[in-house]
N, C-alpha and C positions, 0 to 999 in steps of 0.2 A: 898378198898379205899372208903371213904365216898363221897356221891354225894353232891357237893357244890351248885348245881343249885337250889334244892328245898329250903334249908334254905334261900338263897338269895331271891327267889321269895316270900316266906312267910314274910320275913322282909319288902320287898317292899309293899306287900299286907297290912300289918299292918300300914305302914307309910301312905298309901293312904286312907284306909277305916276303920282304927281303929281295934277293937277287932277281932281276928281270932279264931274261935272255932273249935277244932278238934272233929269229930264225933266218937263216941264209936264204936268199932268193925271194924275199918278200919285204915290203916296207911296213907291213901291218900285222905280222904274226909274231907272238911272243910266248915264252914259256915261263912259268913260275913253279915253285915247289920241286926244283930239280927235274923238271920235265914232266911232272905228274899232271899238270894242267896247262892247256894251250888256250891263248886268247887272240881273237881276231878283232882288231879295232877298225871301226868305220866312222867317218865324220861327215856331217852335212851342215851347211848354213841353214838358218831358219828362214823359210820363205813366208809368203802370205799365209795368214791364218795359222801360224805356228806349225807349218809343215816342214818336214825334212825329207830329202830323197837320197837313197843310198844304193850303191852297187856292191853286190856280194859276188866276188870272183869264185867260180866253181873250183878253180885250181887251188885257191887258198882254203876253201871249205873242205876239200878232199884231204888236206893235211891235218884237219881236226878229227878225222876218223881214227878210231882205236885208242883215243885218249879222252880224258875229261875235257871237253871243248866248250868254249863260250864265244858268242859274238857280242861285242860291246858297241852300242850306238851312242855316239857323242855329238854334241852341238854346243854352240856358244852359250855362255851364262847358264850352264846346266848345274843344278844343285847337287844331284846324285847321278852317277852313271847308270845307264840302262844295260844290264848284263843278262843276256838270254842264253840258256844252255842250248847247244846244237841239237840235242835230242828233242827239244821242243820245236825247232825249226825244220827238221828233216821232213816230217809229214807235210808241212806247208810247201816246201820247195819241190816236192814231188809233183805238185799240181801247177807249179809256176814254170813257165817256159824260159829258157835261156835267151838273152838278147844276143845280137850278132857279135858283141864284144866279149862274149863268154861270161857275162854277169847276170845274176838274178837282180831284178830291180825291185826295191822295197821302199816303202814310205812309212814315216812315223808321224802321226797326227796327234797333237795335244789339244784336247777339248776341255770344257769346264768340268766334265765328269770323269774323264779317263784319258789314258794314253793308248793309242791303237797302232798296231803294226799291220801294214797292208802289203799284199802281193796281188798284182793284177791277175785276174782270172781265178783267184783263190778266195779272197775275202779279207775281212778285217778281224783282228784278234786283240783283245785287251791285254795289256802287258804291265799293268801297274804293279803287280806283285814282284816284278823283276828289277825294280829300282834298288840301288844300294849294293852292299858287298856280301850279303848273306849267302848267296849261291856259291861264291868263291870260298867263303869261310867254310861252308859245309863240305865242298869238294876236297879242300886241303885237310880238313879234320877227319876225312874218311867217313863222313856220315851219309854221303850220297844224297839222293833225292828224298826230301822229307815228304812222307805220305800225307795226303789230305785227311783230316779227321773224318770219321764216319758219323755223319749227322743226317737227320731227317730233313724233309722239305721245309718244315717250319723253322727249324734251327738255321738253315741257310738263309731263309727270309730275314731272320733276326740279324744275322751277321751282315747281310747286304744293307739292311736298314741302318745298322750301326756305323758302317763305313761312311754312308752318305751323311749321317748326322755329324760325324766327326769332321767331314769335309765342309760343313756349313750349310747343308741343304735341309729343307723340311722333308718329312718322310710320309708317304701314303702307302698303306697296306689295305687290301680288301677287308671290309668289316667282319666277314665270317672267318677270317684268319687271325684276327688280332688277339683273341684269347689263347691262341696256341703258340704265340711267340715265346721264346725261351729266354727269360731274363737272367738265367744262371750263366749264360755264356757271353753276355754283352751287357754293358751298362744301359739301363733303361733310358730310352729317348722318347720325346713326345711324338704323337702321330697326328696328322691332319684329320680334322673331323669331317671334312666333306670332300667331294670330288675335286681334284686339282683344277685350277683355272684353265679354261680353254677346252675342257673335256666334257662339259655338262651335256652336250648334245649326243655324246657317244658313251654315256655312263655305263650302258650295258656291256660294252666291250672293256672299258676300264676296270669294271668290277672283276674281271678275270686276269688282270695283270698282277703279278706277284708283288713287285715293289716299284714305286716311282719316287725318284728324287726330284724335288721342286725347288726352284730358286726362292730364297727367302723373300718375304713380302709378297708372295703369290704372283710372281712375275712370269710364271709358266714353268713347264717341266724341263729338267735338264737331262734325265735319263730314265729309261724304262727297262726293267729286268724281268725275264721269265726263267724260272728255275725248273728245268726239265729233268727231275730226279728219276722218274720212271715213265713219264709221259712223252708224247711225240714232239720232237723238235719242230716238225713241220706245223703242228697246231700252234706252237708259240710264234713261229714266223707269220702264220696267217693272221693272228691277233695283232701283231706288230704292223702288218701290212694294212689292216683295217684302220688302225690309228693313223698311220702314215698317209693314207689316201683321204681319210675323212677330216683330218685336221692339218691341211698342208701348210698353214701359216706357222704352226708350231714346229720347231726343228730340234727335237730331242735326239739323243743317241739311243740305240736299242742294243740290248745285250742278252744273249742266250747263255745260260749257265748250266753246265752239265759235266759229267765225268769226262776225263781227257780222252777216253777211248771213243767218244762220240764226236770228236773234232772233225773227222773225215765225213761223217754224216752231215754235219752242219755245212761243210764246204760244198758237198754235193747238192744239198737242198737250197742253200741261199743263192746258188748260181742257176737255179731253174729260171726259164724265160720269164715267168710271171713276176719274179722279184727283180730281175734285171730291168724289165720294162718300167716297173714302178719306182725303180732306183732305191728300193729298200736295201739292196745289197751294198750300196754306197755308205749307209749309215748304221749298219748292223754288224756287231762283232761277237766273237765267242770268248767265253771265259771258262776255264776248268776249275774244279773245286780247290785244287792246290793253289792256284793263283789267287782265288778269293780269300783263302785262308792266310796266305802271305800278305796280301793287301790289308787284311784286317789287323794282322800283327803290326804292320808298319804304321797304320793310322793310330793304333793305340800307343805306339812309342813316340809319336810326334807331339 
């Protein structure tokens, strides 16, 4: 059966940016903007639990070097394309081994709280900020990578809470942080007045978690966030690991938020044996500030 997602994407690409040129020697590489931007399309069927599996050919990725390059992940019934700059992928691929067929194997996992990109032996990385056309718009407009706003720890807490509220979750923030949330950068949202359901027995640990998204009606947590602005990523992982081990029936996602320069630190730490044995590495992902900012913009537009 033919894949309808790619023709649909290419049709939308032409409508937005004009001529789309297919590169010789590849079935998946294209140029727009007179060769200014190159795009590598990958497609997967959706498998159990909304999972998609992709092969990224090194030979094709090499042809994205020296230009503004993007990898587009496509799947059936996709509302918006997932378009990730190659500059974001390069440090991840450095830690991922090539399979015998010359491809890097990637997975895209869609959960209630986020979309995550996975490379075996490297980890999971939240990519919600890369849905839509804004990255290509920026590349062709010559604006380049939009820098993340310079915000403090409590402002990032406010933004993460705002994203969750917009997505329909109840929001929990530690009591001693609530007065320091910044309502000038996000529309005020209500906060849960007590420890999220299922966490009462470990409230001393939960009191140190920066933001928790909770399913409406107190049905349990969807996602936990630690914002490591100047603090140790390892300490955040240890707190997550405590929750993961002490509340095994709850199955939230865990997210470390930090500057993009600390992504390699996250990869090194989350792959320590202790987190491999506990399986925290399977449910914990990394978000940088720019992604969070883009995610916030997109939720405000929806």
